KOLKOL-672770 format. One record per residue: residue in one letter; x, y, z of N, C-alpha, C, O in turn. Coordinates in Angstrom, 2 decimals. Layout:
% residues N
+---------+---------+---------+---------+---------+---------+---------+---------+---------+---------+---------+---------+---------+
: residuo :    n.px :    n.py :    n.pz :   ca.px :   ca.py :   ca.pz :    c.px :    c.py :    c.pz :    o.px :    o.py :    o.pz :
+---------+---------+---------+---------+---------+---------+---------+---------+---------+---------+---------+---------+---------+
:       A :       X :       Y :       Z :       X :       Y :       Z :       X :       Y :       Z :       X :       Y :       Z :
...
+---------+---------+---------+---------+---------+---------+---------+---------+---------+---------+---------+---------+---------+
% end
This chain:
% residues 127
+---------+---------+---------+---------+---------+---------+---------+---------+---------+---------+---------+---------+---------+
: residuo :    n.px :    n.py :    n.pz :   ca.px :   ca.py :   ca.pz :    c.px :    c.py :    c.pz :    o.px :    o.py :    o.pz :
+---------+---------+---------+---------+---------+---------+---------+---------+---------+---------+---------+---------+---------+
:       M :  128.88 :   86.80 :  122.31 :  127.31 :   86.97 :  122.61 :  126.76 :   87.33 :  120.77 :  127.36 :   87.72 :  119.77 :
:       G :  125.51 :   87.00 :  121.04 :  124.71 :   86.72 :  119.79 :  124.48 :   88.12 :  119.66 :  124.75 :   88.54 :  118.54 :
:       I :  123.97 :   89.16 :  120.65 :  123.30 :   90.12 :  121.19 :  123.66 :   91.55 :  120.48 :  124.79 :   91.91 :  120.81 :
:       K :  123.31 :   92.04 :  120.00 :  123.91 :   93.37 :  119.07 :  122.85 :   94.76 :  119.91 :  121.64 :   94.90 :  120.11 :
:       V :  124.15 :   95.62 :  120.25 :  123.61 :   97.09 :  121.19 :  124.33 :   98.48 :  120.06 :  125.49 :   98.70 :  119.72 :
:       Q :  123.42 :   98.99 :  119.83 :  123.88 :   99.95 :  118.84 :  123.20 :  101.24 :  119.39 :  121.99 :  101.27 :  119.21 :
:       N :  123.97 :  102.73 :  120.27 :  123.82 :  104.06 :  120.71 :  123.78 :  104.84 :  119.50 :  124.79 :  104.87 :  118.80 :
:       I :  122.44 :  105.65 :  119.05 :  122.14 :  106.56 :  118.06 :  122.82 :  107.25 :  117.67 :  123.14 :  107.67 :  116.56 :
:       D :  123.32 :  107.55 :  119.59 :  124.48 :  108.67 :  118.59 :  125.57 :  108.29 :  118.52 :  126.33 :  109.18 :  118.90 :
:       E :  126.15 :  107.32 :  118.21 :  127.22 :  106.58 :  117.86 :  127.30 :  106.39 :  116.47 :  128.36 :  105.85 :  116.15 :
:       V :  126.42 :  106.71 :  115.37 :  125.85 :  106.13 :  114.73 :  126.14 :  107.37 :  113.83 :  125.66 :  108.47 :  114.09 :
:       E :  127.05 :  107.14 :  112.64 :  127.11 :  107.87 :  111.03 :  125.96 :  108.05 :  110.65 :  125.17 :  107.11 :  110.64 :
:       G :  125.58 :  109.39 :  110.23 :  124.52 :  109.58 :  109.70 :  124.68 :  109.73 :  108.05 :  125.45 :  110.59 :  107.61 :
:       L :  124.03 :  108.98 :  107.25 :  124.09 :  109.02 :  105.60 :  123.06 :  109.64 :  105.28 :  121.91 :  109.48 :  105.68 :
:       D :  123.76 :  110.86 :  104.05 :  122.91 :  111.60 :  103.45 :  122.22 :  110.54 :  102.29 :  122.80 :  109.70 :  101.60 :
:       T :  120.83 :  110.87 :  102.33 :  119.94 :  110.04 :  101.39 :  118.79 :  111.03 :  100.45 :  118.47 :  112.10 :  100.97 :
:       S :  118.41 :  110.79 :   99.58 :  117.22 :  111.77 :   99.01 :  116.13 :  111.56 :  100.20 :  115.57 :  112.64 :  100.40 :
:       E :  115.62 :  110.46 :  101.12 :  115.00 :  110.25 :  101.77 :  115.16 :  111.28 :  103.02 :  114.20 :  111.87 :  103.50 :
:       G :  116.49 :  111.41 :  103.50 :  116.88 :  112.35 :  104.43 :  118.24 :  112.06 :  105.09 :  119.38 :  112.08 :  104.62 :
:       V :  117.84 :  111.83 :  106.15 :  119.59 :  111.58 :  107.07 :  119.03 :  109.89 :  107.58 :  118.04 :  109.65 :  108.26 :
:       M :  120.01 :  108.88 :  107.02 :  119.88 :  107.74 :  107.48 :  121.04 :  106.96 :  109.09 :  122.25 :  106.72 :  109.16 :
:       K :  120.33 :  106.87 :  109.74 :  121.36 :  105.82 :  110.75 :  121.22 :  104.98 :  110.93 :  120.26 :  104.79 :  111.67 :
:       P :  122.01 :  103.65 :  110.43 :  121.44 :  102.39 :  110.32 :  122.35 :  102.10 :  111.68 :  123.53 :  102.33 :  111.91 :
:       L :  121.33 :  101.52 :  112.45 :  121.05 :  101.26 :  113.92 :  121.59 :   99.35 :  113.97 :  122.76 :   99.08 :  114.26 :
:       I :  120.79 :   98.49 :  113.72 :  121.23 :   97.17 :  113.62 :  120.36 :   96.71 :  111.99 :  119.34 :   96.96 :  111.35 :
:       F :  121.88 :   95.70 :  111.95 :  121.59 :   94.60 :  110.60 :  121.88 :   93.08 :  111.30 :  122.97 :   92.65 :  111.68 :
:       G :  120.67 :   92.46 :  111.35 :  120.30 :   90.97 :  111.72 :  120.25 :   90.22 :  110.39 :  120.14 :   90.72 :  109.27 :
:       E :  120.35 :   89.05 :  110.69 :  119.65 :   88.32 :  109.47 :  118.51 :   88.20 :  109.07 :  118.39 :   87.70 :  107.95 :
:       R :  117.27 :   88.60 :  109.81 :  116.34 :   88.60 :  109.17 :  115.45 :   89.97 :  109.21 :  114.31 :   90.04 :  108.75 :
:       L :  116.15 :   91.02 :  109.81 :  116.00 :   92.51 :  109.40 :  117.40 :   93.37 :  109.64 :  118.56 :   93.10 :  109.95 :
:       A :  116.50 :   94.74 :  109.27 :  117.37 :   95.76 :  109.20 :  116.50 :   96.95 :  110.14 :  115.27 :   96.98 :  110.23 :
:       V :  117.32 :   97.76 :  110.73 :  116.72 :   98.98 :  111.51 :  117.24 :   99.86 :  111.33 :  118.46 :   99.91 :  111.46 :
:       I :  116.50 :  100.90 :  110.97 :  117.47 :  102.50 :  110.74 :  116.75 :  103.10 :  111.07 :  115.57 :  102.74 :  111.13 :
:       H :  117.30 :  104.63 :  111.52 :  116.43 :  105.71 :  111.82 :  116.80 :  106.54 :  110.91 :  117.92 :  106.60 :  110.39 :
:       L :  115.48 :  107.47 :  110.60 :  115.60 :  108.19 :  109.14 :  114.95 :  109.91 :  109.76 :  113.86 :  110.30 :  110.18 :
:       E :  116.29 :  110.56 :  109.51 :  115.70 :  112.04 :  109.99 :  115.49 :  112.85 :  108.69 :  116.30 :  113.03 :  107.78 :
:       T :  113.97 :  113.40 :  108.83 :  113.29 :  114.06 :  107.78 :  113.52 :  115.03 :  107.74 :  113.53 :  115.33 :  108.93 :
:       P :  113.84 :  116.27 :  106.96 :  114.19 :  117.44 :  107.03 :  112.60 :  118.20 :  106.43 :  111.91 :  117.73 :  105.52 :
:       A :  112.28 :  119.54 :  107.26 :  111.29 :  120.21 :  106.95 :  111.27 :  119.82 :  105.71 :  112.28 :  119.47 :  105.10 :
:       G :  109.67 :  119.84 :  105.03 :  109.78 :  119.81 :  103.43 :  109.90 :  118.91 :  102.70 :  109.25 :  118.89 :  101.65 :
:       L :  110.78 :  117.90 :  103.03 :  111.24 :  116.95 :  102.06 :  109.90 :  116.14 :  101.43 :  108.85 :  115.97 :  102.06 :
:       E :  110.12 :  115.71 :  100.18 :  109.12 :  114.91 :   99.81 :  109.74 :  113.82 :   99.34 :  110.72 :  114.26 :   98.74 :
:       V :  109.75 :  112.69 :   99.27 :  110.49 :  111.30 :   98.43 :  109.08 :  110.92 :   97.51 :  107.94 :  110.68 :   97.90 :
:       S :  109.47 :  110.95 :   96.61 :  108.52 :  110.34 :   95.14 :  108.19 :  108.66 :   95.59 :  108.99 :  107.83 :   96.01 :
:       P :  107.03 :  108.55 :   95.38 :  106.85 :  107.03 :   95.48 :  107.88 :  106.02 :   94.58 :  108.41 :  106.02 :   93.47 :
:       H :  107.81 :  105.22 :   95.70 :  108.96 :  103.81 :   95.06 :  108.69 :  102.71 :   96.16 :  108.29 :  102.82 :   97.32 :
:       T :  109.14 :  101.31 :   95.19 :  108.73 :  100.38 :   96.28 :  110.16 :   99.45 :   96.90 :  111.22 :   99.45 :   96.27 :
:       H :  110.02 :   98.84 :   97.96 :  111.11 :   97.86 :   97.96 :  110.65 :   96.34 :   98.22 :  109.56 :   96.11 :   98.75 :
:       S :  111.24 :   95.64 :   97.95 :  110.91 :   94.17 :   97.72 :  110.60 :   93.35 :   99.16 :  110.10 :   92.24 :   99.30 :
:       M :  110.95 :   94.02 :   99.88 :  110.99 :   93.43 :  101.43 :  109.53 :   94.40 :  102.10 :  109.06 :   95.46 :  101.69 :
:       E :  109.10 :   93.56 :  103.24 :  108.06 :   93.97 :  104.21 :  108.59 :   94.91 :  105.12 :  109.54 :   94.53 :  105.81 :
:       G :  108.16 :   96.14 :  105.27 :  108.77 :   97.47 :  105.96 :  107.68 :   97.89 :  107.35 :  106.48 :   97.63 :  107.46 :
:       V :  108.57 :   98.61 :  108.29 :  107.46 :   99.10 :  108.98 :  108.33 :  100.70 :  109.16 :  109.54 :  100.92 :  109.08 :
:       I :  107.05 :  101.75 :  109.47 :  107.90 :  102.92 :  109.37 :  107.13 :  103.26 :  110.77 :  105.91 :  103.09 :  110.83 :
:       Y :  107.73 :  103.63 :  111.68 :  107.29 :  104.35 :  112.90 :  107.90 :  105.39 :  113.33 :  109.02 :  105.49 :  113.83 :
:       C :  107.06 :  106.23 :  113.11 :  106.72 :  107.55 :  113.85 :  107.56 :  108.08 :  115.34 :  106.82 :  107.99 :  116.32 :
:       L :  108.60 :  108.46 :  115.57 :  109.00 :  109.00 :  116.61 :  108.61 :  110.50 :  117.44 :  108.34 :  110.77 :  118.61 :
:       S :  108.75 :  111.33 :  116.13 :  108.70 :  112.73 :  116.49 :  108.35 :  113.29 :  114.82 :  108.76 :  112.77 :  113.78 :
:       G :  107.37 :  114.63 :  114.95 :  106.74 :  114.78 :  113.83 :  105.74 :  114.15 :  113.59 :  105.09 :  113.30 :  114.19 :
:       E :  105.59 :  115.02 :  111.93 :  104.29 :  113.65 :  111.27 :  105.48 :  113.52 :  109.68 :  106.56 :  114.06 :  109.43 :
:       L :  104.62 :  112.56 :  108.90 :  105.00 :  111.76 :  108.03 :  103.67 :  112.01 :  107.12 :  102.65 :  111.74 :  107.76 :
:       E :  103.47 :  112.38 :  106.03 :  102.14 :  111.95 :  104.90 :  102.83 :  110.46 :  104.23 :  103.95 :  110.18 :  103.80 :
:       V :  101.91 :  109.91 :  104.33 :  102.68 :  108.80 :  103.11 :  101.49 :  108.04 :  102.40 :  100.56 :  107.43 :  102.93 :
:       K :  101.78 :  108.24 :  101.00 :  100.88 :  108.22 :   99.64 :  101.09 :  106.63 :   99.77 :  102.02 :  106.09 :  100.38 :
:       S :   99.99 :  105.94 :   99.02 :  100.15 :  104.95 :   98.18 :   98.83 :  104.43 :   97.37 :   97.68 :  104.08 :   97.64 :
:       G :   99.46 :  104.56 :   96.50 :   98.31 :  105.05 :   95.35 :   97.38 :  105.99 :   95.36 :   97.65 :  107.16 :   95.07 :
:       S :   96.24 :  105.62 :   95.67 :   94.97 :  106.84 :   95.56 :   95.10 :  107.27 :   97.65 :   94.49 :  108.17 :   98.23 :
:       D :   96.11 :  106.23 :   98.27 :   95.77 :  106.69 :   99.81 :   96.53 :  107.30 :  100.19 :   97.66 :  106.98 :   99.81 :
:       T :   96.44 :  108.59 :  101.20 :   97.05 :  109.07 :  101.50 :   97.30 :  109.70 :  103.16 :   97.19 :  110.92 :  103.30 :
:       V :   97.57 :  109.02 :  104.14 :   97.68 :  108.78 :  105.46 :   98.56 :  109.81 :  106.39 :   99.46 :  110.30 :  105.70 :
:       T :   98.58 :  110.14 :  107.32 :   99.33 :  110.79 :  108.30 :   99.66 :  110.31 :  109.18 :   98.70 :  110.03 :  109.90 :
:       I :  100.75 :  109.97 :  109.65 :  101.31 :  109.12 :  110.86 :  102.02 :  110.33 :  111.72 :  102.46 :  111.36 :  111.21 :
:       G :  102.04 :  110.03 :  113.05 :  102.64 :  111.03 :  113.85 :  103.15 :  110.50 :  115.16 :  102.60 :  109.43 :  115.39 :
:       N :  103.74 :  110.74 :  115.82 :  104.40 :  110.40 :  117.00 :  103.59 :  109.60 :  117.59 :  102.49 :  109.75 :  118.10 :
:       G :  104.56 :  108.38 :  117.39 :  103.68 :  106.93 :  118.49 :  103.20 :  105.97 :  117.60 :  102.77 :  104.91 :  118.05 :
:       T :  103.24 :  106.27 :  115.97 :  102.05 :  105.52 :  115.46 :  103.43 :  104.91 :  114.17 :  104.27 :  105.53 :  113.52 :
:       A :  103.06 :  103.33 :  114.28 :  103.64 :  102.68 :  113.14 :  102.55 :  102.02 :  111.94 :  101.43 :  101.56 :  112.15 :
:       M :  103.26 :  102.12 :  110.65 :  102.60 :  101.75 :  109.76 :  103.10 :  100.58 :  109.18 :  104.12 :  100.34 :  109.84 :
:       L :  102.99 :   99.79 :  108.42 :  102.85 :   98.28 :  107.89 :  103.13 :   98.78 :  106.42 :  102.21 :   99.46 :  105.98 :
:       V :  103.83 :   98.66 :  105.87 :  104.34 :   98.78 :  104.39 :  104.92 :   97.00 :  103.75 :  105.98 :   96.45 :  104.02 :
:       P :  103.82 :   96.47 :  102.89 :  103.72 :   95.13 :  102.46 :  104.65 :   95.37 :  101.39 :  105.01 :   96.44 :  100.90 :
:       P :  105.08 :   93.78 :  101.03 :  106.62 :   94.03 :   99.81 :  106.15 :   94.34 :   98.45 :  105.31 :   93.66 :   97.85 :
:       N :  106.68 :   95.32 :   98.02 :  106.17 :   95.48 :   96.35 :  105.29 :   96.84 :   96.57 :  104.67 :   97.38 :   95.65 :
:       T :  105.31 :   97.27 :   97.77 :  104.10 :   98.43 :   97.80 :  104.47 :   99.98 :   97.61 :  105.08 :  100.54 :   98.52 :
:       E :  104.08 :  100.77 :   96.30 :  104.31 :  101.99 :   96.19 :  103.90 :  102.97 :   97.20 :  102.73 :  103.34 :   97.27 :
:       V :  105.14 :  103.59 :   98.26 :  105.19 :  104.46 :   98.78 :  105.98 :  105.68 :   98.67 :  107.21 :  105.77 :   98.71 :
:       G :  105.15 :  106.57 :   98.53 :  105.97 :  108.01 :   98.95 :  105.66 :  108.51 :  100.20 :  104.68 :  108.13 :  100.84 :
:       I :  106.62 :  109.55 :  100.68 :  106.77 :  110.23 :  102.08 :  106.69 :  111.78 :  101.86 :  106.93 :  112.29 :  100.77 :
:       K :  106.40 :  112.35 :  102.77 :  106.51 :  114.17 :  102.76 :  106.16 :  114.84 :  104.40 :  105.15 :  114.65 :  105.08 :
:       N :  107.06 :  115.46 :  104.64 :  106.91 :  116.05 :  105.54 :  106.58 :  117.14 :  105.35 :  107.46 :  117.84 :  104.84 :
:       R :  105.73 :  117.58 :  105.52 :  104.81 :  119.10 :  105.47 :  104.95 :  119.99 :  106.97 :  104.14 :  120.87 :  107.28 :
:       Q :  106.09 :  119.59 :  107.80 :  105.84 :  120.21 :  109.25 :  107.08 :  121.45 :  108.92 :  107.40 :  121.61 :  107.75 :
:       D :  107.46 :  121.92 :  109.54 :  108.26 :  123.02 :  109.90 :  109.39 :  122.49 :  110.77 :  110.02 :  123.37 :  111.36 :
:       A :  109.75 :  121.34 :  110.95 :  110.61 :  120.62 :  111.69 :  110.76 :  119.50 :  111.13 :  110.14 :  118.96 :  110.22 :
:       T :  111.73 :  119.14 :  111.81 :  112.68 :  117.16 :  111.29 :  111.69 :  116.49 :  111.57 :  111.19 :  116.88 :  112.62 :
:       A :  111.05 :  115.43 :  111.00 :  110.57 :  114.23 :  111.37 :  111.48 :  112.82 :  111.59 :  112.28 :  112.47 :  110.72 :
:       N :  111.29 :  112.08 :  112.80 :  112.44 :  111.20 :  113.38 :  111.08 :  110.07 :  113.06 :  109.94 :  110.24 :  113.50 :
:       A :  111.53 :  108.88 :  112.18 :  110.93 :  107.64 :  112.37 :  112.41 :  106.68 :  112.31 :  113.56 :  107.01 :  112.00 :
:       I :  111.78 :  105.24 :  112.81 :  112.68 :  104.00 :  113.11 :  111.87 :  103.28 :  111.80 :  110.67 :  103.07 :  111.96 :
:       L :  112.60 :  102.83 :  110.28 :  112.38 :  101.82 :  109.56 :  112.82 :  100.60 :  109.83 :  113.96 :  100.46 :  110.25 :
:       I :  111.95 :   99.44 :  109.62 :  112.32 :   98.07 :  110.09 :  112.40 :   97.15 :  108.80 :  111.25 :   96.85 :  108.47 :
:       S :  113.15 :   96.71 :  108.13 :  112.94 :   95.79 :  107.03 :  113.07 :   94.86 :  107.35 :  113.91 :   94.69 :  108.24 :
:       S :  112.40 :   93.81 :  106.86 :  112.76 :   91.81 :  106.93 :  112.42 :   91.80 :  105.57 :  111.56 :   92.63 :  105.27 :
:       P :  112.83 :   91.12 :  104.71 :  114.38 :   90.79 :  105.23 :  115.22 :   92.09 :  104.89 :  114.78 :   92.93 :  104.11 :
:       P :  116.26 :   92.18 :  105.42 :  117.29 :   93.46 :  105.57 :  117.41 :   93.33 :  103.98 :  117.43 :   92.30 :  103.31 :
:       P :  117.48 :   94.73 :  103.53 :  117.82 :   95.17 :  102.45 :  119.73 :   95.15 :  101.81 :  120.09 :   95.07 :  100.63 :
:       V :  120.39 :   95.22 :  102.72 :  121.81 :   95.14 :  102.42 :  121.93 :   94.67 :  104.44 :  121.02 :   94.68 :  105.26 :
:       R :  123.30 :   94.36 :  104.62 :  123.75 :   93.26 :  105.39 :  124.71 :   94.04 :  106.62 :  124.98 :   93.62 :  107.75 :
:       S :  125.11 :   95.34 :  105.95 :  125.82 :   96.02 :  106.87 :  126.12 :   97.85 :  106.18 :  125.82 :   98.39 :  105.11 :
:       V :  126.79 :   98.29 :  107.34 :  126.72 :   99.93 :  106.83 :  127.50 :  100.04 :  105.59 :  127.28 :  100.83 :  104.68 :
:       E :  128.06 :   99.53 :  105.62 :  129.29 :   99.71 :  104.07 :  128.40 :   99.30 :  103.01 :  128.41 :  100.08 :  102.06 :
:       E :  127.77 :   98.48 :  102.90 :  126.85 :   97.98 :  101.89 :  125.68 :   98.83 :  101.61 :  125.15 :   98.84 :  100.50 :
:       L :  125.23 :   99.61 :  102.66 :  123.95 :  100.60 :  102.54 :  125.10 :  102.24 :  102.27 :  124.60 :  103.35 :  102.10 :
:       K :  126.20 :  102.07 :  102.28 :  127.05 :  103.17 :  102.03 :  127.49 :  102.79 :  100.35 :  127.78 :  103.78 :   99.67 :
:       N :  127.53 :  101.83 :   99.86 :  127.61 :  101.72 :   98.35 :  126.35 :  101.45 :   97.89 :  126.48 :  101.40 :   96.66 :
:       R :  124.91 :  101.18 :   98.24 :  123.53 :  101.51 :   97.17 :  123.54 :  103.16 :   97.49 :  123.70 :  103.90 :   96.52 :
:       I :  123.42 :  103.58 :   98.43 :  123.37 :  104.95 :   98.57 :  124.61 :  106.17 :   97.49 :  124.24 :  107.11 :   96.79 :
:       E :  125.62 :  105.84 :   97.66 :  126.36 :  106.34 :   96.40 :  126.12 :  106.12 :   95.29 :  126.12 :  107.02 :   94.46 :
:       H :  125.73 :  104.26 :   94.85 :  125.31 :  104.12 :   93.23 :  124.02 :  104.83 :   92.88 :  123.75 :  105.24 :   91.75 :
:       Y :  123.03 :  104.96 :   94.24 :  121.66 :  105.90 :   93.73 :  122.02 :  107.20 :   93.47 :  121.48 :  107.83 :   92.55 :
:       N :  123.04 :  107.78 :   94.32 :  123.37 :  109.37 :   93.85 :  123.71 :  109.29 :   92.69 :  123.19 :  110.10 :   91.92 :
:       R :  124.34 :  108.66 :   92.34 :  125.19 :  109.03 :   90.58 :  124.00 :  108.24 :   89.34 :  124.12 :  108.31 :   88.11 :
:       G :  122.92 :  107.52 :   90.11 :  121.46 :  107.27 :   89.15 :  121.69 :  106.56 :   88.66 :  121.51 :  106.74 :   87.45 :
:       D :  122.30 :  105.12 :   89.08 :  122.40 :  104.22 :   89.31 :  121.10 :  103.29 :   89.43 :  121.31 :  102.27 :   90.09 :
:       K :  119.91 :  103.42 :   88.96 :  118.49 :  103.32 :   90.00 :  118.21 :  102.22 :   90.11 :  117.20 :  102.00 :   90.78 :
:       D :  119.12 :  100.75 :   89.38 :  118.80 :   99.06 :   89.60 :  119.88 :   98.58 :   90.83 :  120.59 :   97.58 :   90.71 :
:       V :  119.87 :   99.39 :   91.94 :  120.95 :   99.23 :   92.72 :  119.75 :   98.35 :   93.69 :  120.08 :   97.82 :   94.76 :
+---------+---------+---------+---------+---------+---------+---------+---------+---------+---------+---------+---------+---------+
% end
């Protein structure tokens, strides 16, 4: 069967500089990752080569791109074009939860994502 099903409660959380990522689905043309952003966490502006969607499930995330800053909250989705610099901040006192959808997928498997996170945490910025 070509259909993939993944329960979020069965996915290992991966600690990253953006919070805890739970990779849900990797397909040919997209990746879906759950992101838990702890209260007060700020992620420096950065770019990704792929198109992305940030869908806020709970809490609020402040998203900065250039001189523009917007806040997305429960049930709000944001399209991030390829190579657009964005930074996020959780100004709330509670964890914010979001779904990240990337097309094409930045990685093809959980193992590849773990490897990329490990390299990034070691200071290898070109991963």
